[in-house]
C-alpha positions in Angstrom: 103.6 61.4 169.7 100.9 60.4 167.6 100.2 61.4 164.5 104.0 62.8 164.1 106.0 62.0 161.2 109.3 59.6 161.5 112.5 60.8 161.1 113.6 60.4 157.9 116.8 61.4 156.3 117.5 64.6 154.5 117.9 63.6 150.8 118.8 66.6 149.5 122.0 67.6 152.2 124.0 65.4 149.9 125.5 66.8 147.1 123.6 65.2 143.8 125.4 62.5 142.1 125.5 64.6 138.6 125.7 68.4 138.0 122.8 69.8 136.8 124.5 71.7 133.7 125.3 68.1 132.2 121.5 68.8 131.4 121.7 72.0 129.9 121.6 72.7 126.1 124.9 74.2 125.2 125.5 77.9 124.8 126.5 77.1 121.3 123.1 75.7 120.9 121.5 78.2 122.2 123.3 80.5 120.4 121.9 78.6 117.2 118.5 78.7 117.9 118.6 82.6 118.8 119.8 83.0 115.4 117.3 81.2 113.9 114.5 82.5 115.5 115.7 86.3 114.9 116.2 85.2 111.0 112.2 83.6 111.1 111.0 86.5 113.1 113.0 89.0 110.4 111.3 87.0 107.8 108.0 87.0 109.2 108.3 91.1 109.4 109.5 91.6 106.1 106.7 89.4 104.9 104.2 91.3 106.7 105.6 94.2 105.6 105.5 93.9 102.0 101.7 92.4 102.6 100.9 96.0 104.2 102.5 97.9 101.4 101.3 96.0 98.6 97.4 96.3 100.8 97.7 100.2 100.8 99.0 100.5 97.4 96.1 98.6 95.9 93.2 100.5 98.0 94.6 103.7 96.9 94.8 102.7 92.9 91.3 101.5 93.4 90.1 104.7 95.4 91.7 106.9 92.6 90.4 104.9 89.7 87.1 105.3 91.6 87.6 108.9 91.9 89.1 109.6 88.1 85.8 107.8 86.6 83.8 110.2 89.0 85.5 113.3 87.8 85.3 112.0 84.1 81.6 111.3 84.6 81.6 115.1 85.6 83.8 116.9 83.4 84.9 114.7 80.4 87.4 117.5 79.6 89.5 116.7 82.5 89.7 112.7 81.7 93.1 113.1 80.3 94.6 114.8 83.1 93.0 112.5 85.7 94.1 109.7 83.8 97.9 111.3 83.9 97.5 111.5 87.9 96.2 107.9 88.7 98.5 106.5 85.7 101.3 108.9 87.9 100.5 107.4 91.7 100.3 103.7 90.2 103.8 103.9 88.6 105.2 105.3 92.1 103.1 102.3 93.7 104.2 99.8 91.7 107.6 100.8 92.0 107.7 101.1 96.1 105.9 97.8 95.9 109.1 96.1 93.6 112.0 97.6 95.4 110.5 95.5 98.5 112.4 92.4 97.5 115.7 94.3 96.5 115.7 96.1 100.0 115.7 92.7 102.0 118.2 91.2 99.8 121.4 89.5 101.9 
């Protein structure tokens, strides 16, 4: 019949010479790769969390400092109390940011 393919032997019917499992990474290597990936993702998440907490603390301190300045301009008698409140919040924020490193120690 014109245009038909010749009878070719089936190349895939014979088993392969080498088992494909020889070329797959060893389970120990897979475990080591997974462990390193987990460590790196954990570290990146910790850095991201620390940055988020620090950014939030700085933003809050900036907003509270501006509110303090506005309050003192409007009511100078409240200056000491306003300053004490902002300082108390700043101490809490500072302690929280400082504790991040200790929290993540292995």
